[in-house]
DRENDREN-831768 format. One line per field, with one value per atom (N, C-alpha, C): residue number from 0; residue in three letters; atom name; z, x, y negated. Coordinates in steps of 0.001 Angstrom, whole numbers, always signed. Each point is the difference from the previous one (the first is absolute). Layout:
residues N
nr [NUM, ...]
rest [ALA, ...]
atom [CA, ...]
up [Z, ...]
east [X, ...]
north [Y, ...]
***
This chain:
residues 190
nr [0, 0, 0, 1, 1, 1, 2, 2, 2, 3, 3, 3, 4, 4, 4, 5, 5, 5, 6, 6, 6, 7, 7, 7, 8, 8, 8, 9, 9, 9, 10, 10, 10, 11, 11, 11, 12, 12, 12, 13, 13, 13, 14, 14, 14, 15, 15, 15, 16, 16, 16, 17, 17, 17, 18, 18, 18, 19, 19, 19, 20, 20, 20, 21, 21, 21, 22, 22, 22, 23, 23, 23, 24, 24, 24, 25, 25, 25, 26, 26, 26, 27, 27, 27, 28, 28, 28, 29, 29, 29, 30, 30, 30, 31, 31, 31, 32, 32, 32, 33, 33, 33, 34, 34, 34, 35, 35, 35, 36, 36, 36, 37, 37, 37, 38, 38, 38, 39, 39, 39, 40, 40, 40, 41, 41, 41, 42, 42, 42, 43, 43, 43, 44, 44, 44, 45, 45, 45, 46, 46, 46, 47, 47, 47, 48, 48, 48, 49, 49, 49, 50, 50, 50, 51, 51, 51, 52, 52, 52, 53, 53, 53, 54, 54, 54, 55, 55, 55, 56, 56, 56, 57, 57, 57, 58, 58, 58, 59, 59, 59, 60, 60, 60, 61, 61, 61, 62, 62, 62, 63, 63, 63, 64, 64, 64, 65, 65, 65, 66, 66, 66, 67, 67, 67, 68, 68, 68, 69, 69, 69, 70, 70, 70, 71, 71, 71, 72, 72, 72, 73, 73, 73, 74, 74, 74, 75, 75, 75, 76, 76, 76, 77, 77, 77, 78, 78, 78, 79, 79, 79, 80, 80, 80, 81, 81, 81, 82, 82, 82, 83, 83, 83, 84, 84, 84, 85, 85, 85, 86, 86, 86, 87, 87, 87, 88, 88, 88, 89, 89, 89, 90, 90, 90, 91, 91, 91, 92, 92, 92, 93, 93, 93, 94, 94, 94, 95, 95, 95, 96, 96, 96, 97, 97, 97, 98, 98, 98, 99, 99, 99, 100, 100, 100, 101, 101, 101, 102, 102, 102, 103, 103, 103, 104, 104, 104, 105, 105, 105, 106, 106, 106, 107, 107, 107, 108, 108, 108, 109, 109, 109, 110, 110, 110, 111, 111, 111, 112, 112, 112, 113, 113, 113, 114, 114, 114, 115, 115, 115, 116, 116, 116, 117, 117, 117, 118, 118, 118, 119, 119, 119, 120, 120, 120, 121, 121, 121, 122, 122, 122, 123, 123, 123, 124, 124, 124, 125, 125, 125, 126, 126, 126, 127, 127, 127, 128, 128, 128, 129, 129, 129, 130, 130, 130, 131, 131, 131, 132, 132, 132, 133, 133, 133, 134, 134, 134, 135, 135, 135, 136, 136, 136, 137, 137, 137, 138, 138, 138, 139, 139, 139, 140, 140, 140, 141, 141, 141, 142, 142, 142, 143, 143, 143, 144, 144, 144, 145, 145, 145, 146, 146, 146, 147, 147, 147, 148, 148, 148, 149, 149, 149, 150, 150, 150, 151, 151, 151, 152, 152, 152, 153, 153, 153, 154, 154, 154, 155, 155, 155, 156, 156, 156, 157, 157, 157, 158, 158, 158, 159, 159, 159, 160, 160, 160, 161, 161, 161, 162, 162, 162, 163, 163, 163, 164, 164, 164, 165, 165, 165, 166, 166, 166, 167, 167, 167, 168, 168, 168, 169, 169, 169, 170, 170, 170, 171, 171, 171, 172, 172, 172, 173, 173, 173, 174, 174, 174, 175, 175, 175, 176, 176, 176, 177, 177, 177, 178, 178, 178, 179, 179, 179, 180, 180, 180, 181, 181, 181, 182, 182, 182, 183, 183, 183, 184, 184, 184, 185, 185, 185, 186, 186, 186, 187, 187, 187, 188, 188, 188, 189, 189, 189]
rest [MET, MET, MET, SER, SER, SER, SER, SER, SER, PRO, PRO, PRO, LEU, LEU, LEU, THR, THR, THR, THR, THR, THR, SER, SER, SER, ASP, ASP, ASP, GLY, GLY, GLY, PRO, PRO, PRO, LEU, LEU, LEU, ALA, ALA, ALA, VAL, VAL, VAL, PRO, PRO, PRO, VAL, VAL, VAL, HIS, HIS, HIS, ASP, ASP, ASP, ARG, ARG, ARG, ASP, ASP, ASP, HIS, HIS, HIS, VAL, VAL, VAL, LEU, LEU, LEU, GLY, GLY, GLY, PRO, PRO, PRO, GLU, GLU, GLU, ASP, ASP, ASP, ALA, ALA, ALA, PRO, PRO, PRO, VAL, VAL, VAL, THR, THR, THR, LEU, LEU, LEU, VAL, VAL, VAL, GLU, GLU, GLU, TYR, TYR, TYR, GLY, GLY, GLY, ASP, ASP, ASP, TYR, TYR, TYR, GLN, GLN, GLN, CYS, CYS, CYS, PRO, PRO, PRO, TYR, TYR, TYR, CYS, CYS, CYS, ALA, ALA, ALA, ARG, ARG, ARG, ALA, ALA, ALA, HIS, HIS, HIS, THR, THR, THR, THR, THR, THR, VAL, VAL, VAL, GLN, GLN, GLN, GLU, GLU, GLU, LEU, LEU, LEU, LEU, LEU, LEU, HIS, HIS, HIS, GLN, GLN, GLN, ARG, ARG, ARG, THR, THR, THR, ASN, ASN, ASN, LEU, LEU, LEU, ILE, ILE, ILE, ARG, ARG, ARG, PHE, PHE, PHE, ALA, ALA, ALA, TYR, TYR, TYR, ARG, ARG, ARG, HIS, HIS, HIS, PHE, PHE, PHE, PRO, PRO, PRO, LEU, LEU, LEU, THR, THR, THR, ASN, ASN, ASN, VAL, VAL, VAL, HIS, HIS, HIS, PRO, PRO, PRO, TYR, TYR, TYR, ALA, ALA, ALA, GLU, GLU, GLU, ALA, ALA, ALA, ALA, ALA, ALA, ALA, ALA, ALA, GLU, GLU, GLU, THR, THR, THR, ALA, ALA, ALA, GLU, GLU, GLU, ALA, ALA, ALA, ALA, ALA, ALA, GLY, GLY, GLY, VAL, VAL, VAL, ARG, ARG, ARG, GLY, GLY, GLY, ARG, ARG, ARG, PHE, PHE, PHE, TRP, TRP, TRP, PRO, PRO, PRO, VAL, VAL, VAL, HIS, HIS, HIS, ASP, ASP, ASP, TRP, TRP, TRP, LEU, LEU, LEU, PHE, PHE, PHE, ALA, ALA, ALA, ASN, ASN, ASN, GLN, GLN, GLN, ASP, ASP, ASP, ARG, ARG, ARG, LEU, LEU, LEU, ASN, ASN, ASN, PRO, PRO, PRO, VAL, VAL, VAL, THR, THR, THR, LEU, LEU, LEU, ILE, ILE, ILE, ALA, ALA, ALA, ALA, ALA, ALA, LEU, LEU, LEU, ALA, ALA, ALA, ASP, ASP, ASP, LEU, LEU, LEU, GLY, GLY, GLY, LEU, LEU, LEU, ASP, ASP, ASP, VAL, VAL, VAL, GLN, GLN, GLN, ALA, ALA, ALA, ILE, ILE, ILE, ALA, ALA, ALA, GLY, GLY, GLY, GLU, GLU, GLU, ILE, ILE, ILE, ARG, ARG, ARG, ASN, ASN, ASN, HIS, HIS, HIS, HIS, HIS, HIS, PHE, PHE, PHE, LEU, LEU, LEU, ASP, ASP, ASP, LYS, LYS, LYS, VAL, VAL, VAL, GLN, GLN, GLN, SER, SER, SER, ASP, ASP, ASP, PHE, PHE, PHE, VAL, VAL, VAL, SER, SER, SER, GLY, GLY, GLY, ILE, ILE, ILE, ARG, ARG, ARG, SER, SER, SER, GLY, GLY, GLY, VAL, VAL, VAL, ASN, ASN, ASN, GLY, GLY, GLY, THR, THR, THR, PRO, PRO, PRO, THR, THR, THR, PHE, PHE, PHE, PHE, PHE, PHE, ILE, ILE, ILE, ASN, ASN, ASN, ALA, ALA, ALA, MET, MET, MET, ARG, ARG, ARG, TYR, TYR, TYR, ASP, ASP, ASP, GLY, GLY, GLY, GLY, GLY, GLY, HIS, HIS, HIS, SER, SER, SER, LEU, LEU, LEU, SER, SER, SER, GLU, GLU, GLU, LEU, LEU, LEU, VAL, VAL, VAL, THR, THR, THR, ALA, ALA, ALA, VAL, VAL, VAL, ASP, ASP, ASP, ALA, ALA, ALA, ALA, ALA, ALA, ALA, ALA, ALA, ARG, ARG, ARG, ALA, ALA, ALA, PRO, PRO, PRO, ASN, ASN, ASN, THR, THR, THR, SER, SER, SER, ASN, ASN, ASN, ALA, ALA, ALA, ARG, ARG, ARG]
atom [N, CA, C, N, CA, C, N, CA, C, N, CA, C, N, CA, C, N, CA, C, N, CA, C, N, CA, C, N, CA, C, N, CA, C, N, CA, C, N, CA, C, N, CA, C, N, CA, C, N, CA, C, N, CA, C, N, CA, C, N, CA, C, N, CA, C, N, CA, C, N, CA, C, N, CA, C, N, CA, C, N, CA, C, N, CA, C, N, CA, C, N, CA, C, N, CA, C, N, CA, C, N, CA, C, N, CA, C, N, CA, C, N, CA, C, N, CA, C, N, CA, C, N, CA, C, N, CA, C, N, CA, C, N, CA, C, N, CA, C, N, CA, C, N, CA, C, N, CA, C, N, CA, C, N, CA, C, N, CA, C, N, CA, C, N, CA, C, N, CA, C, N, CA, C, N, CA, C, N, CA, C, N, CA, C, N, CA, C, N, CA, C, N, CA, C, N, CA, C, N, CA, C, N, CA, C, N, CA, C, N, CA, C, N, CA, C, N, CA, C, N, CA, C, N, CA, C, N, CA, C, N, CA, C, N, CA, C, N, CA, C, N, CA, C, N, CA, C, N, CA, C, N, CA, C, N, CA, C, N, CA, C, N, CA, C, N, CA, C, N, CA, C, N, CA, C, N, CA, C, N, CA, C, N, CA, C, N, CA, C, N, CA, C, N, CA, C, N, CA, C, N, CA, C, N, CA, C, N, CA, C, N, CA, C, N, CA, C, N, CA, C, N, CA, C, N, CA, C, N, CA, C, N, CA, C, N, CA, C, N, CA, C, N, CA, C, N, CA, C, N, CA, C, N, CA, C, N, CA, C, N, CA, C, N, CA, C, N, CA, C, N, CA, C, N, CA, C, N, CA, C, N, CA, C, N, CA, C, N, CA, C, N, CA, C, N, CA, C, N, CA, C, N, CA, C, N, CA, C, N, CA, C, N, CA, C, N, CA, C, N, CA, C, N, CA, C, N, CA, C, N, CA, C, N, CA, C, N, CA, C, N, CA, C, N, CA, C, N, CA, C, N, CA, C, N, CA, C, N, CA, C, N, CA, C, N, CA, C, N, CA, C, N, CA, C, N, CA, C, N, CA, C, N, CA, C, N, CA, C, N, CA, C, N, CA, C, N, CA, C, N, CA, C, N, CA, C, N, CA, C, N, CA, C, N, CA, C, N, CA, C, N, CA, C, N, CA, C, N, CA, C, N, CA, C, N, CA, C, N, CA, C, N, CA, C, N, CA, C, N, CA, C, N, CA, C, N, CA, C, N, CA, C, N, CA, C, N, CA, C, N, CA, C, N, CA, C, N, CA, C, N, CA, C, N, CA, C, N, CA, C, N, CA, C, N, CA, C, N, CA, C, N, CA, C, N, CA, C, N, CA, C, N, CA, C, N, CA, C, N, CA, C, N, CA, C, N, CA, C, N, CA, C, N, CA, C, N, CA, C, N, CA, C, N, CA, C, N, CA, C, N, CA, C, N, CA, C, N, CA, C, N, CA, C]
up [+0, +0, +0, -772, -81, +831, +410, +749, -971, +463, -912, -591, +529, -519, -841, -391, -895, -1340, -554, -1250, -1183, -1178, -1247, -1013, -1092, -1046, -1318, +62, -1209, -108, +178, -230, +1129, -335, +952, +1010, +1275, +1034, +237, -151, +235, -1289, -656, -1248, +234, -1058, +71, +506, +949, +629, +211, +624, +119, +962, +804, +876, -710, -1188, -766, -694, -249, -800, -1430, -903, -1354, -1028, -1065, -1179, -1191, -938, -1227, +32, -1173, -107, +731, +676, +743, -903, -1251, -923, -872, +396, -760, -38, -1107, -88, +857, +477, +813, +1305, +1100, +1310, +487, +257, +499, +1450, +892, +1425, +378, +685, +493, +1511, +611, +1415, +60, +664, -3, +1345, +64, +1189, -439, +619, -429, +183, +800, +165, -856, -680, -801, -1318, -269, -1254, -1236, +121, -1138, -286, +1055, -182, -668, +338, -635, -1503, -373, -1433, -645, +702, -533, -127, +909, -49, -1322, -391, -1269, -1162, +54, -1055, -47, +1160, +45, -533, +343, -530, -1530, -576, -1460, -577, +663, -430, -16, +1038, +64, -1102, -310, -1075, -1361, -214, -1291, -180, +1081, -71, +799, -227, +784, +209, -1043, +118, +226, +77, +123, +1443, +870, +1355, +1082, +1006, +1277, +982, +674, +878, +1444, +882, +1437, +736, +913, +819, +1412, +545, +1380, +743, +1271, +842, +486, -82, +542, +597, +1075, +580, +670, -427, +573, +1123, +1136, +1094, +609, -194, +550, -752, -1245, -753, -406, +72, -400, +1145, +899, +1217, -218, -1146, -233, -937, -465, -993, +536, +1230, +559, +208, +518, +180, -1353, -1002, -1344, -521, +233, -433, +735, +1296, +756, -513, -386, -555, -1309, -850, -1258, +270, +998, +341, +531, +818, +513, -1151, -961, -1188, -804, -33, -769, +463, +1306, +479, -344, -400, -419, -1526, -677, -1463, -635, +731, -509, +83, -28, +102, -1086, -1267, -1100, -29, +258, +56, +1116, +1153, +1100, -331, -567, -445, -929, -989, -944, +713, +909, +733, +841, +659, +860, -794, -1187, -804, -553, -372, -549, +1064, +1268, +1087, +1066, -400, +1003, +851, -397, +834, +1085, +31, +971, +741, +391, +593, +1520, +601, +1447, +362, +1246, +392, -290, +191, -235, -1485, -868, -1438, -486, +558, -387, +310, +1171, +389, -907, -311, -895, -1379, -473, -1318, -4, +1079, +83, -63, +669, -42, -1422, -666, -1388, -936, +315, -823, +400, +966, +384, +915, +703, +893, +1433, +811, +1385, +845, +186, +664, +1438, +735, +1413, +138, -794, +77, -385, -1085, -466, +974, +547, +978, +1196, +462, +1119, -376, -1208, -453, -116, -483, -131, +1386, +867, +1367, +727, -257, +633, -832, -1081, -885, -471, -353, -449, -1241, -836, -1251, +15, +1148, +89, -330, +372, -300, -1506, -794, -1462, -528, +475, -441, +370, +1217, +435, -732, -319, -773, -1384, -647, -1287, +165, +1046, +236, +183, +816, +245, -1287, -801, -1271, -908, +90, -763, +481, +1308, +569, -457, +91, -394, -1487, -782, -1444, -349, +999, -246, -240, +270, -177, +1060, -447, +941, -287, -865, -331, -837, -236, -769, -1143, -1106, -294, -414, +277, -489, -747, -1196, -863, -192, -185, -404, -1227, -1019, -1227, -115, +7, -6, +1061, +1185, +1218, +63, -980, +43, +214, +871, +289, -1277, -196, -1141, +529, -441, +467, -1073, -1079, -1056, +383, -952, +224, +123, +501, +247, -989, -1104, -998, -714, -638, -710, -1073, -788, -1078, +553, +1114, +599, +536, +660, +528, -1119, -1038, -1143, -631, -196, -580, +869, +1313, +912, +20, -7, +6, -1308, -1102, -1301, -101, +508, -25, +869, +1157, +884, -640, -742, -661, -1095, -622, -1076, +527, +1259, +560, +162, -182, +174, +1465, +183, +1334, +913, -547, +862, +849, -462, +781, +1289, +111, +1227, +974, -397, +850, +766, +990, +781, +1353]
east [+849, -849, +886, -402, +803, -618, +827, -475, -652, -882, -631, +987, +1212, +981, +1069, -223, +922, -17, +1174, +66, +287, -264, +290, +387, +592, +316, -633, -1010, -636, -1437, -906, -1407, -645, -1110, -831, -536, +253, -384, -1508, -656, -1444, -651, -773, -658, -958, -320, -973, -1320, -609, -1227, -980, -1129, -1074, +308, +1035, +370, +911, +488, +865, -820, +645, -597, +459, -955, +314, -678, +748, -526, +162, -929, +119, -855, -147, -871, +553, -889, +399, +613, -442, +495, +1167, +622, +1142, +1113, +711, +1065, +1230, +100, +1151, -499, +560, -266, +1299, -59, +1137, -286, +879, -128, +1157, -329, +1041, -41, +1163, +177, +610, -716, +450, -132, +580, +71, -353, -1005, -481, +1005, +1029, +1020, +1232, +60, +1179, -2, +1041, +32, +57, +600, +50, -1391, -790, -1380, -851, +243, -747, +280, +1259, +328, -627, +66, -602, -1514, -618, -1458, -399, +724, -274, +169, +1037, +256, -1102, -410, -1056, -1307, -309, -1225, +19, +1123, +110, -47, +637, -34, -1431, -749, -1400, -827, +322, -692, +314, +1263, +406, -413, -124, -303, -1262, -1040, -1234, -559, -145, -617, +1012, +1255, +1062, +446, -241, +570, -1065, +195, -696, +1088, -203, +1011, -465, +857, -283, +1094, -402, +944, -17, +1200, +150, +949, -291, +770, +1297, +1067, +1287, +684, -593, +550, +1347, +984, +1346, +97, -554, -170, +1321, +1064, +1283, +559, -429, +459, -1138, -1233, -1168, -1021, +104, -819, -1510, -438, -1438, -565, +827, -440, -1082, +147, -994, -1346, +23, -1250, -648, +814, -542, -667, +628, -587, -1318, -25, -1247, -1081, +396, -944, -594, +848, -484, -975, +302, -897, -1344, +49, -1247, -843, +649, -727, -522, +777, -381, -1297, -220, -1258, -1192, +294, -1041, -59, +684, -10, +855, +949, +815, +1497, +404, +1421, +807, -404, +838, +148, -1050, +236, +972, -103, +910, +1409, +102, +1280, +713, -727, +583, +412, -852, +312, +1263, +120, +1164, +1297, +15, +1224, +244, -1047, +153, +449, -243, +280, +902, +907, +764, +905, +237, +787, -861, -1300, -928, -805, +619, -742, -84, +154, -149, -1477, -306, -1394, -974, +414, -901, -374, +976, -253, -840, +250, -803, -1477, -272, -1391, -623, +740, -517, -285, +854, -209, -1257, -231, -1212, -1245, +46, -1136, -201, +1091, -86, -565, +253, -495, -1414, -593, -1382, -187, +1041, -102, -287, -509, -351, +1275, +465, +1275, -13, -1056, -61, +98, -757, +6, +1367, +555, +1289, +1115, -27, +1027, -19, -1182, -119, +520, -320, +473, +1521, +584, +1456, +649, -574, +527, -21, -1046, -143, +609, +667, +673, -956, -1195, -1035, +429, +856, +411, +1457, +635, +1399, +201, -954, +114, +110, -798, +56, +1346, +478, +1285, +1120, -19, +1036, -103, -1205, -191, +635, -210, +648, +1520, +493, +1438, +588, -649, +494, -44, -1049, -55, +1152, +375, +1152, +1297, +182, +1203, +68, -1115, -37, +309, -240, +269, +1389, +764, +1357, +117, -1052, +51, +935, +922, +926, +171, -816, +30, -1216, -156, -1167, +427, -716, -1082, +559, -758, +312, -1226, +245, -1082, +72, -1176, -143, -895, +427, -800, -385, -1304, -539, +683, +45, +466, +1507, +749, +1462, +619, +995, +657, +610, -219, +556, +1119, +1217, +1140, +563, -751, +443, -211, +246, -149, -1450, -199, -1346, -433, +723, -442, -1226, -750, -1186, +344, +1035, +350, +413, +719, +414, -1193, -924, -1180, -934, -171, -819, +580, +1303, +651, -228, +149, -190, -1447, -936, -1422, -388, +458, -318, +575, +1210, +608, -804, -443, -803, -1333, -577, -1280, +143, +1170, +245, +441, +445, +515, -1131, +293, -1039, -444, -1261, -592, +38, -31, +47, -1256, -1105, -1234, +43, +890, +98, +1023, +771, +1097, -435, -830, -488, +614]
north [+1186, -1186, -1237, -1012, -1213, -1110, -908, -1151, -976, -881, -958, -993, -74, -934, +687, +1243, +685, -710, -261, -740, +903, -533, +699, -1048, +407, -966, +417, +809, +495, -426, +939, -311, -801, -589, -723, +1010, -214, +958, +26, -1142, -89, -485, +864, -419, -1174, -697, -1089, +585, -705, +489, -1147, +303, -986, -1144, +74, -1126, -992, +369, -900, -1079, -1131, -1065, +236, +181, +456, -894, -300, -691, +930, -82, +779, +1246, +607, +1169, +1224, +714, +1193, +1064, +49, +1024, -499, -1102, -524, +1054, +89, +996, -318, -1242, -397, -606, +483, -586, -632, -1284, -764, -356, +422, -313, -913, -1074, -919, -43, +132, -294, -1391, -917, -1377, -689, -1184, -838, -1418, -594, -1306, -1137, +186, -1040, +244, +1118, +357, -783, -797, -765, +900, +1181, +933, +557, +190, +462, -1075, -1258, -1092, -24, +188, +59, +1225, +1127, +1231, -149, -741, -210, -650, -1031, -676, +975, +814, +983, +1052, +503, +1014, -578, -1238, -622, -17, -369, -25, +1412, +931, +1401, +526, -296, +428, -659, -1234, -706, +626, +353, +563, +1457, +742, +1434, +314, -774, +46, +1404, +769, +1323, +1114, -366, +997, +212, -986, +32, -98, +830, -141, -434, -1125, -590, +57, +505, +32, -753, -859, -754, +565, +231, +458, -931, -184, -916, +646, -778, +430, -1238, -558, -1226, +239, -751, +86, -1020, +357, -954, -474, +746, -443, -1206, -229, -1167, -942, +483, -803, -3, -968, +17, -111, -525, -139, +1061, +909, +987, +933, +437, +922, -699, -1220, -753, -289, -278, -225, +1269, +1150, +1271, +258, -282, +167, -951, -1203, -963, +525, +552, +574, +1138, +824, +1106, -518, -1040, -595, -528, -620, -472, +1184, +1075, +1178, +635, +65, +588, -899, -1218, -941, -127, +927, -3, -1067, -562, -1116, +275, +1269, +317, -690, +155, -488, -1519, -793, -1459, -402, +651, -321, +503, +1181, +560, -990, -501, -959, -1290, -485, -1230, +188, +1138, +240, -63, +598, -65, -1401, -698, -1347, -1008, +322, -940, +604, +871, +733, -877, -1220, -913, -658, +356, -602, +1066, +1077, +1113, -34, -1161, -72, +159, +332, +269, -1139, -1227, -1134, -90, +132, -81, +1174, +1178, +1168, -228, -524, -262, -1053, -1061, -1040, +575, +879, +618, +850, +740, +823, -874, -1140, -928, -511, -358, -477, +1066, +1269, +1102, +431, -723, +262, +1196, +386, +1156, -446, +898, -264, -91, -1200, -244, +510, -273, +408, +1516, +716, +1466, +559, -502, +510, -364, -1196, -396, +949, +355, +941, +1382, +446, +1315, +40, -1082, -56, -84, -805, -141, +1362, +777, +1320, +1127, -362, +974, +1100, -409, +929, +794, -586, +637, +462, -77, +398, +1475, +843, +1431, +243, -708, +158, -479, -1126, -540, +973, +500, +940, +1333, +429, +1231, -133, -1150, -259, +42, -653, -70, +1406, +820, +1357, +826, -178, +743, -431, -1269, -472, +628, +32, +633, +1461, +689, +1416, +183, -1033, +55, -525, -396, -476, -1490, -758, -1449, -577, -837, -633, -1486, -528, -1424, -342, -1300, -429, -907, +53, +937, +1360, +1037, +1339, +499, +504, +480, +1503, +587, +1392, +11, +716, +140, +1467, +218, +1364, +855, -552, +661, +216, -470, +132, -1377, -53, -1271, -569, -1284, -721, -894, +263, -786, -913, -204, -900, -1453, -879, -1435, -417, -1200, -512, -1069, -146, -970, +564, -878, +442, +1028, -259, +934, +1359, +9, +1276, +783, -686, +685, +458, -814, +407, +1261, +33, +1174, +1232, -135, +1128, +472, -934, +357, +672, -547, +603, +1415, +190, +1339, +965, -466, +854, +360, -941, +261, +1055, +55, +977, +1357, +49, +1254, +1014, +1276, +1020, +90, +330, +233, -1213, -1211, -1173, -120, +508, -150, +802, +963, +795, -542, -962, -507, -1231, +161, -1139, +52]
***
């Protein structure tokens, strides 16, 4: 039996499931999973690239985002992830996700609350949930699944359940996604 923190450098340890935040068709031939941190500048750049990738390959990709807050270097990353989860239970994960990356230099608690108000969310309820770490279990579950999959930095991508260690430019990701779509049995590699 392995510990929950056993690492690997190959396949995704936890397949995409109903607790994940997912964009794109369920039957897409390519599933792209990202482990990210809302305060990571490399993740912010990757976010822009992933948005364009999803736009260019609309019916080809199913995208799942998982939290991997590096709290030792990004003190607001975990609270930002909890904020995204609070928005998610209200059907607003993706707008908050996008806002967090667009405003990662302003992720202190006061700004997060103001942003939620601007997005029309129930600030009082969400502030209480974040204060009580109501969504910390989900954030930590994502983090542990990343550790088990060999994630050691952000962003880390998996394409059809296999770790992708190539570059994060749009052309590099398009090439990798297109190759995965052409590979045999891609629909089974989730």
